[in-house]
C-alpha positions in Angstrom: -20.5 -2.3 0.7 -22.3 -4.5 -2.3 -23.1 -2.0 -5.2 -25.6 -4.6 -7.1 -27.3 -7.8 -7.1 -25.8 -8.7 -10.6 -22.2 -7.8 -9.3 -23.0 -10.3 -6.4 -24.1 -12.9 -9.3 -20.9 -11.9 -11.2 -18.7 -13.2 -8.4 -20.2 -16.5 -8.4 -19.8 -17.4 -12.1 -17.3 -18.1 -14.8 -16.2 -15.1 -17.4 -17.3 -16.2 -20.9 -14.8 -17.9 -22.8 -14.5 -14.9 -25.1 -13.8 -12.8 -22.5 -10.0 -14.4 -22.2 -9.1 -12.8 -25.2 -10.0 -9.1 -24.1 -7.3 -7.1 -22.3 -7.1 -7.9 -18.5 -8.5 -5.2 -16.0 -9.6 -6.0 -12.8 -13.2 -5.7 -11.9 -13.8 -3.7 -8.9 -17.7 -4.3 -8.6 -16.8 -8.0 -8.6 -13.8 -7.6 -5.9 -16.4 -5.5 -4.0 -19.0 -8.1 -4.4 -16.8 -11.0 -3.2 -15.8 -8.9 0.4 -19.4 -7.9 0.9 -20.5 -11.5 0.5 -17.7 -12.8 2.6 -18.7 -10.9 5.4 -23.0 -11.4 4.3 -22.1 -15.1 4.8 -20.3 -14.9 8.3 -16.7 -15.9 6.6 -14.8 -13.0 7.9 -15.8 -9.5 10.1 -14.4 -7.3 8.2 -12.2 -7.2 5.0 -10.4 -4.9 2.7 -8.5 -4.9 -0.8 -6.4 -2.7 -3.0 -5.6 -3.3 -6.6 -2.5 -1.0 -8.1 -2.2 -1.8 -11.7 -0.5 0.2 -15.0 0.8 2.5 -12.6 -2.3 4.1 -11.1 -4.3 2.3 -8.2 -7.3 0.5 -9.8 -9.5 -0.6 -6.7 -10.0 0.1 -3.3 -13.0 -1.7 -1.7 -13.8 -2.4 1.9 -16.7 -4.1 4.2 -17.8 -4.9 7.2 -16.2 -4.2 10.5 -12.5 -3.8 11.8 -14.2 -4.2 15.2 -17.7 -5.9 15.0 -17.8 -5.5 19.2 -17.8 -1.4 18.7 -19.2 -1.4 15.3 -16.0 0.4 14.0 -16.1 0.1 10.3 -12.7 -1.4 7.9 -11.8 1.8 6.6 -8.6 3.5 4.3 -6.4 3.8 7.8 -7.2 0.4 9.5 -4.1 -1.4 11.0 -3.5 -5.1 10.5 -1.3 -7.6 12.0 0.2 -9.2 8.8 2.1 -12.3 10.4 3.9 -14.0 7.7 3.4 -11.2 5.7 6.5 -10.0 7.5 8.5 -12.5 5.7 9.3 -10.7 2.5 10.5 -7.9 4.1 13.0 -9.5 6.1 14.4 -11.1 3.2 14.8 -7.6 1.5 16.7 -6.5 4.2 19.0 -9.4 4.3 19.4 -9.4 0.5 20.3 -5.6 1.0 23.5 -6.9 2.8 24.1 -9.7 0.2 24.3 -6.8 -2.4 26.9 -5.4 -0.2 29.1 -8.1 -0.2 28.3 -8.8 3.5 27.8 -12.9 2.8 27.6 -15.2 0.0 24.6 -17.3 -0.6 26.4 -20.5 -0.5 28.5 -19.9 2.7 27.9 -22.3 5.6 25.4 -20.1 8.2 27.8 -20.9 10.7 30.3 -18.8 9.1 27.9 -15.6 10.5 25.9 -17.5 13.4 28.4 -19.5 15.1 26.7 -21.4 17.3 24.9 -23.5 14.4 27.8 -25.3 13.8 26.8 -28.3 16.1 23.5 -28.9 14.6 22.4 -32.5 14.2 19.8 -34.0 11.8 16.9 -36.3 14.2 17.3 -39.8 12.7 14.6 -42.0 14.9 14.2 -41.9 18.8 15.3 -44.4 21.1 13.4 -46.7 23.5 12.7 -43.7 25.9 11.8 -41.1 23.4 15.2 -39.4 23.3 16.6 -38.8 19.9 18.9 -40.2 17.5 21.6 -37.7 16.5 23.6 -38.0 13.2 25.5 -35.6 11.6 24.2 -33.4 8.4 25.1 -34.5 4.8 26.1 -31.3 4.3 26.1 -28.1 6.4 23.1 -25.5 6.4 23.9 -22.9 4.0 22.3 -18.8 3.9 20.5 -20.1 0.7 18.5 -22.7 2.6 17.6 -20.3 5.0 16.3 -18.1 2.5 14.3 -21.1 0.6 13.1 -22.7 3.8 15.4 -26.1 3.0 17.5 -25.8 5.9 15.8 -28.5 8.1 14.3 -26.1 10.6 11.0 -26.8 12.5 8.7 -24.2 14.0 7.4 -26.6 16.2 4.3 -28.5 16.4 1.0 -28.3 18.3 -0.3 -31.7 19.6 -0.1 -35.1 18.5 2.4 -37.0 16.8 5.6 -34.7 17.6 9.2 -35.8 16.5 12.0 -35.2 18.6 12.9 -31.9 17.0 9.3 -30.6 17.5 9.7 -31.5 21.5 13.0 -30.0 21.7 11.7 -26.7 20.3 8.9 -26.7 22.5 11.2 -27.3 25.4 13.5 -24.6 24.4 10.6 -22.1 23.3 12.7 -20.1 20.9 10.8 -17.6 19.5 9.1 -17.2 23.1 8.5 -12.9 23.4 10.7 -12.3 26.2 14.0 -13.3 24.0 15.6 -11.1 22.1 16.8 -12.5 18.5 20.3 -13.2 19.7 18.7 -15.6 22.7 16.1 -16.9 20.2 19.3 -17.9 17.5 21.3 -19.7 20.6 17.4 -21.6 21.4 17.2 -22.3 17.8 20.9 -23.7 17.5 20.0 -26.4 19.9 16.8 -27.6 18.2 18.1 -30.7 15.7 17.2 -30.7 12.0 14.0 -32.6 10.7 16.2 -33.3 7.4 19.2 -33.1 5.8 19.7 -29.4 4.3 18.5 -29.3 0.9 16.4 -32.2 0.7 12.8 -30.6 1.6 11.0 -27.5 1.8 9.7 -27.2 5.4 8.5 -24.1 6.4 10.4 -23.3 9.8 11.9 -20.0 12.0 14.6 -19.9 9.0 13.4 -16.1 8.9 14.0 -15.5 12.1 17.2 -16.6 11.7 17.3 -14.3 8.3 16.6 -11.3 11.2 19.2 -12.5 13.6 21.5 -12.7 10.2 20.6 -9.1 9.2 21.5 -7.9 12.9 24.7 -9.2 12.9 25.8 -8.5 9.6 24.7 -5.1 10.1 25.6 -4.2 13.5 22.0 -2.7 14.4 18.9 -4.2 15.8 17.0 -5.8 13.2 13.8 -3.3 13.6 15.9 -0.3 13.4 17.5 -1.5 10.4 14.6 -2.3 8.6 13.1 0.9 9.5 16.1 3.2 8.0 16.9 1.1 5.4 13.1 -0.2 3.9 10.4 1.6 5.8 11.7 5.1 5.6 13.1 5.3 2.5 10.1 3.9 1.3 7.8 6.4 3.1 6.1 3.6 5.0 4.8 5.2 7.9 2.7 3.3 9.3 4.6 0.0 9.6 6.4 -1.7 12.0 7.1 -3.8 14.9 6.4 -1.6 17.9 3.4 0.3 18.3 1.8 2.7 20.7 -1.3 2.4 22.6 -3.0 5.1 20.1 -2.4 2.3 17.5 -5.2 0.2 19.3 -7.8 2.5 18.1 -7.1 1.5 14.5 -6.2 -2.1 14.5 -8.3 -4.8 13.2 -9.9 -7.3 15.7 -8.9 -10.8 14.8 -11.6 -13.6 14.9 -11.4 -17.2 15.3 -13.7 -20.0 13.9 -16.6 -21.1 11.1 -18.6 -19.3 9.2 -21.4 -17.3 11.4 -19.4 -18.2 14.5 -16.4 -16.5 14.7 -15.4 -15.0 18.2 -13.4 -12.8 19.1 -9.3 -13.6 19.7 -7.8 -12.7 22.9 -6.0 -9.5 22.5 -3.1 -11.6 24.8 -2.9 -14.0 21.9 -1.6 -12.0 19.2 -1.0 -8.4 20.7 2.8 -9.0 22.2 5.4 -8.3 22.0 3.7 -5.3 19.6 1.9 -3.5 22.2 4.3 -4.9 25.4 8.0 -4.1 26.3 8.7 -7.9 25.5 11.9 -8.0 23.3 10.9 -10.1 20.8 11.0 -8.9 17.2 10.4 -11.4 14.8 11.7 -11.9 11.4 8.9 -14.0 10.5 5.6 -12.3 11.7 5.2 -9.0 13.8 4.6 -6.1 11.5 1.4 -4.2 12.1 0.4 -2.2 8.8 -1.9 -1.0 6.7 -2.9 -1.8 3.6 -1.8 1.6 1.7 1.8 1.0 3.3 2.2 -2.7 2.5 1.0 -1.7 -1.2 4.0 0.6 -1.1 6.0 -2.2 -0.6 4.6 -4.4 -2.9 4.7 -1.3 -5.7 8.5 -1.6 -4.8 9.0 -5.2 -5.6 6.7 -4.6 -8.9 9.2 -2.0 -9.7 12.0 -4.4 -9.9 13.2 -3.0 -6.8 12.6 0.7 -6.9 9.4 3.2 -6.6 9.9 6.6 -7.1 13.6 6.7 -7.7 14.2 5.3 -4.7 16.1 2.2 -5.0 15.9 -0.9 -2.3 17.2 -3.8 -4.3 19.0 -4.2 -7.7 16.8 -5.7 -10.3 19.0 -8.9 -10.7 18.5 -9.1 -7.1 14.7 -9.2 -6.9 14.7 -11.4 -9.8 17.0 -14.2 -7.7 14.3 -14.0 -5.0 11.2 -14.1 -7.1 13.0 -17.2 -9.0 12.3 -20.7 -8.3 15.0 -21.7 -6.1 14.1 -25.3 -5.3 16.0 -28.5 -6.5 13.6 -30.3 -9.0 14.6 -33.5 -7.0 12.2 -31.9 -4.1 8.9 -34.1 -4.8 5.8 -32.6 -4.1 5.3 -34.9 -0.9 8.3 -33.4 0.2 7.3 -29.6 -0.3 4.8 -29.9 2.9 1.4 -27.9 2.0 3.4 -25.6 -0.4 1.8 -27.5 -3.6 -1.5 -26.0 -2.3 -0.6 -22.4 -3.2 -0.3 -23.2 -6.7 1.8 -24.5 -9.8 5.3 -23.2 -8.8 8.0 -23.2 -6.2 9.8 -21.4 -3.5 12.1 -18.5 -4.3 13.9 -16.2 -1.0 11.0 -15.2 0.9 8.0 -16.0 -1.9 5.8 -18.4 -3.6 6.8 -18.1 -7.0 4.4 -19.1 -10.1 6.2 -21.2 -12.7 2.8 -22.7 -14.4 -0.4 -21.6 -15.4 -2.9 -22.8 -13.1 -3.7 -26.3 -14.1 -7.7 -27.0 -12.7 -10.4 -25.0 -12.1 -9.8 -25.4 -8.4 -6.3 -23.9 -8.3 -5.9 -20.7 -7.3 -5.6 -17.8 -10.1 -2.7 -16.0 -11.5 -0.1 -15.2 -13.9 3.5 -17.0 -14.7 6.2 -15.2 -12.8 3.9 -13.6 -10.0 5.3 -14.3 -6.3 3.6 -13.6 -3.5 3.4 -14.6 0.4 0.1 -14.5 2.9 0.0 -14.5 6.6 -2.0 -16.5 9.2 -5.1 -14.5 9.9 -5.8 -14.9 6.4 -4.1 -12.0 4.6 -2.8 -12.2 1.4 -0.7 -10.4 -1.2 0.8 -10.8 -4.8 2.8 -9.0 -7.6 2.0 -9.8 -11.1 4.5 -8.6 -13.2 2.9 -10.3 -16.7 -0.2 -7.9 -15.7 2.0 -4.9 -14.2 -0.2 -5.6 -11.1 0.0 -5.6 -7.3 -2.8 -6.6 -4.9 -3.0 -6.8 -1.1 -5.7 -8.2 0.6 -6.4 -7.7 4.4 -8.5 -9.7 6.8 -8.2 -11.1 10.6 -9.6 -14.2 10.0 -8.3 -17.4 12.0 -7.7 -20.0 10.7 -6.0 -19.2 8.1 -8.6 -19.9 4.9 -7.1 -20.6 1.9 -10.7 -21.0 0.0 -11.0 -17.6 0.6 -7.7 -16.5 -1.2 -9.0 -18.8 -4.0 -12.0 -17.1 -4.2 -10.8 -13.6 -3.6 -8.4 -14.3 -6.9 -11.2 -15.3 -8.7 -12.7 -12.2 -7.8 -9.6 -10.3 -9.1 -8.9 -12.7 -12.4 -12.0 -13.7 -13.1 -12.5 -17.6 -12.4 -11.4 -18.6 -15.9 -8.2 -16.9 -15.7 -5.0 -18.7 -16.8 -2.7 -16.0 -17.2 -1.8 -13.6 -20.4 -1.2 -15.3 -24.1 1.8 -16.9 -24.5 1.9 -18.3 -20.4 
């Protein structure tokens, strides 16, 4: 709820310059006002935010409805489909196996998934539209798969499409009726968009990571994650496969423009979570609460450990949260990654490497790492401020402007990081 008119006004204004010299504390009233305004303006139906700072919960705020049609409010136990915020969980699972010596980061992918041995790169098209293929200049490595530099595609809707995207659409590697093993066999038939290591391109590489977890551990992916991440951390409300009873707590998704949001049909979103379909994606699919995901974020903030439970070594977490992109990959070859802020990409995380360079850039601290999800979900870890933040909503399409404004509500519109950044 919006607590005061003054708080709402504050959410829309910059902090006084002098405030930048004061110790930073999140302003819960300002966050609350932001959430209320998003709902009042019809930009989302409901939203919630959870902030953890200096070893304790700093703010939990919620506004609007989890389901507008039944007037079910957004509450503490609301379940969210987090989509690509699944990806960091998958990366942590794979890096646990790296710590055990099961693979090397620069191993060719085909050493562990032999179906990828015959990968080719699209090098134009014949007059009949068939692809011209060539050998890649080097092999795809596991490191490429972790940082979206393998050359894989995620497919593309509509035109124009290239030969790789058409192959994806024909093969449907991530169809819900496929297993991860079947996905991997189909994905290996999709040609690469470019030579490995030369561009950053968001892709189904994280689903390849999930298949690697299965092969390297000998366990089904979802079972491995439950046994080695969710259960040790006490994340009792997180997982891919859910029961029909969970629907009563699930936030509904809405699509459209401000003031004209309409419900997204369940059939477009809920498979395979609430059906018998076998697919368990590494890049999407987890259903969870803000509290449960904050447990995961706090583990990351704790350099791989939470409440004396170690999930990763500190050195491994530092590796994942360090920019891994070759500086020779220019901004124009990083797809939309620069829209996230001044930084690069680690292993399944965006990594901020410089303070915000303009008033329009997302606020944040150097050293923060984060990712987000298709229905405008977001989380980040800010070690410089000893803080983790989880923002939950179910608004499609993805709303980067909402994230920019939310960060301004959390940090203040003039924030560029602690002194020395």
